[in-house]
C-alpha positions as CSV (number, residue, x, y, z in Angstrom):
1,M,0.1,-0.3,0.0
2,N,1.8,3.1,-1.3
3,W,1.7,6.4,1.0
4,L,-1.1,8.1,-1.0
5,N,-3.4,5.4,-0.6
6,R,-2.2,5.1,3.5
7,I,-3.2,8.6,3.5
8,L,-6.5,8.5,1.5
9,L,-7.3,5.7,3.7
10,A,-6.7,8.0,6.8
11,L,-8.8,10.8,5.6
12,C,-11.5,8.1,5.1
13,L,-11.5,7.0,8.5
14,V,-11.3,10.8,10.0
15,H,-15.0,11.5,8.2
16,L,-16.7,8.4,9.8
17,P,-20.2,9.2,11.4
18,S,-20.1,10.4,14.8
19,A,-21.6,7.4,15.8
20,C,-18.4,5.0,15.1
21,A,-15.2,5.6,16.9
22,V,-11.6,4.5,16.0
23,A,-10.6,1.8,18.1
24,S,-7.7,2.8,20.1
25,P,-4.5,0.5,19.1
26,P,-3.6,-1.8,22.1
27,S,-0.1,-1.0,23.9
28,T,1.1,-3.9,22.0
29,P,-0.6,-6.4,19.2
30,T,-1.3,-9.6,20.8
31,A,-2.1,-11.6,16.9
32,L,1.4,-12.8,16.8
33,S,3.4,-11.5,19.5
34,T,2.7,-14.4,22.1
35,A,3.3,-16.8,19.8
36,T,5.1,-19.7,21.3
37,A,4.6,-23.0,19.4
38,A,7.6,-25.1,17.9
39,L,8.2,-25.0,14.4
40,T,6.7,-27.9,12.3
41,P,8.7,-27.7,9.3
42,T,5.9,-29.8,7.5
43,A,3.0,-27.3,7.9
44,T,3.0,-24.1,5.7
45,V,0.8,-21.6,5.5
46,A,-0.7,-20.4,2.7
47,V,-1.4,-16.7,3.0
48,P,-3.9,-14.6,1.4
49,T,-3.7,-13.2,-2.1
50,P,-2.5,-9.7,-2.4
51,A,-5.0,-7.4,-2.4
52,P,-4.8,-5.3,-5.9
53,T,-3.1,-1.8,-5.4
54,A,-1.7,0.7,-7.7
55,N,1.6,0.7,-9.3
56,E,3.8,0.6,-6.6
57,D,7.8,1.2,-7.0
58,A,9.1,-1.3,-4.1
59,E,12.1,0.7,-3.6
60,T,10.4,3.8,-2.7
61,M,7.9,1.9,-0.2
62,L,10.3,-0.1,1.8
63,P,14.3,0.2,2.7
64,H,15.9,-1.0,-0.1
65,C,17.6,-4.4,0.6
66,E,20.2,-5.9,-2.1
67,G,17.9,-7.3,-5.2
68,L,14.6,-6.0,-3.7
69,Q,12.2,-7.5,-6.4
70,K,8.1,-7.6,-5.4
71,L,6.7,-11.0,-6.1
72,K,3.7,-11.5,-7.7
73,E,2.6,-14.6,-6.2
74,P,2.3,-15.0,-2.1
75,V,4.7,-16.6,-0.4
76,K,4.0,-19.9,1.7
77,F,6.0,-19.8,4.9
78,D,5.6,-21.4,8.6
79,W,5.1,-19.3,11.8
80,P,3.8,-20.5,15.0
81,N,0.3,-20.2,15.4
82,L,-0.2,-17.8,12.2
83,N,-3.0,-20.0,11.3
84,D,-4.9,-19.4,14.7
85,H,-4.6,-15.5,14.1
86,M,-5.5,-15.3,10.1
87,E,-9.4,-14.1,10.9
88,Q,-7.5,-11.0,12.6
89,F,-5.9,-10.4,9.1
90,I,-9.2,-10.3,7.3
91,G,-9.4,-7.3,5.1
92,T,-5.1,-7.0,5.4
93,A,-3.2,-5.9,2.4
94,W,-0.1,-8.7,1.9
95,E,2.7,-7.8,0.0
96,Y,5.7,-10.2,-0.8
97,Y,9.5,-9.2,-1.8
98,A,12.6,-10.9,-2.3
99,C,15.9,-10.0,-1.7
100,E,19.1,-11.2,-2.0
101,Q,20.7,-10.9,1.6
102,A,20.3,-13.2,4.6
103,P,16.9,-12.9,6.6
104,A,19.1,-11.3,9.7
105,D,20.9,-8.5,7.5
106,V,17.8,-7.4,6.1
107,A,16.0,-7.8,9.5
108,R,18.6,-5.5,10.6
109,L,18.3,-2.8,8.0
110,Y,14.4,-2.6,8.2
111,R,15.1,-2.1,12.2
112,E,17.4,0.4,11.4
113,Q,15.2,2.4,9.0
114,L,11.4,1.9,9.7
115,P,11.4,4.1,12.5
116,E,13.3,6.8,10.6
117,P,11.8,9.2,7.8
118,P,10.4,8.7,5.4
119,Y,8.6,5.4,6.9
120,N,8.1,7.0,10.5
121,L,7.0,3.8,12.2
122,Q,6.7,2.6,15.9
123,E,8.2,-0.5,17.0
124,T,5.9,-2.0,18.8
125,N,7.4,-5.6,19.0
126,W,10.5,-7.6,17.4
127,L,10.8,-11.3,17.4
128,E,13.5,-13.4,16.4
129,R,13.0,-16.9,15.8
130,Q,14.3,-20.1,14.5
131,E,11.9,-19.6,11.7
132,G,12.7,-15.9,10.7
133,T,12.3,-12.6,12.5
134,L,9.0,-10.8,12.8
135,G,8.7,-7.1,13.1
136,I,5.4,-5.3,14.5
137,Y,5.0,-1.6,13.9
138,F,2.4,1.1,14.4
139,S,1.9,4.4,12.3
140,Q,0.5,7.5,13.8
141,T,-2.2,7.2,10.7
142,G,-3.6,4.3,12.6
143,L,-1.5,1.6,10.5
144,W,-0.4,-1.7,12.2
145,T,2.4,-2.9,9.8
146,Y,3.8,-6.7,10.4
147,V,7.1,-7.4,8.5
148,W,8.4,-11.2,8.6
149,F,12.0,-11.9,7.2
150,I,12.4,-15.4,6.3
151,P,14.7,-17.5,4.7
152,Q,14.2,-18.9,1.1
153,P,14.0,-22.5,0.9
154,N,16.0,-23.2,-2.2
155,D,18.9,-20.6,-0.5
156,P,18.8,-19.8,3.3
157,Q,21.0,-16.6,2.7
158,K,18.6,-15.2,0.6
159,S,15.2,-13.9,2.5
160,Y,11.5,-13.4,1.5
161,V,9.9,-10.1,2.9
162,I,6.3,-10.6,4.0
163,I,4.1,-7.4,4.8
164,A,0.8,-7.5,6.0
165,E,-0.5,-4.0,7.0
166,S,-3.7,-3.0,8.0
167,F,-5.5,-0.1,10.1
168,A,-7.2,-0.2,13.2
169,S,-10.6,-1.7,13.7
170,V,-13.4,0.3,13.9
171,E,-16.0,-0.4,16.3
172,C,-19.6,0.8,15.8
């Protein structure tokens, strides 16, 4: 989701009828921060198809890892308890990228750069696991961003960057 789309969506949320109130974000998201189950190598999770978006230039949306490439198809990946929380990701925009660097290096790059301009995201949680790394960020516009850094199965020195973005829920 590019910045223009984010701003437009934020403006739409501001103009909701007064009978509705935007739910304030929890102090830390719980969707995946409490994941404790061990990796099951044979179980893979098929994540939703990416939401259609305008032509976006991945290099302007994200910190630039070496060989950044936006993928057209969803990436299947293992993450403890993800299936248990998929209903919380309904309406979420999913994006998938490949990088030529190791997941730990890409995760470090994102962790350093996402809190800085032009992204200005607030880190709310960071999980390093055997399966990969998950960073959870919150934007002042109300956008939650989950970023997984997963090794590519054919070459663990290359990574997938999987992004799920959604706005805080609206309660009426």
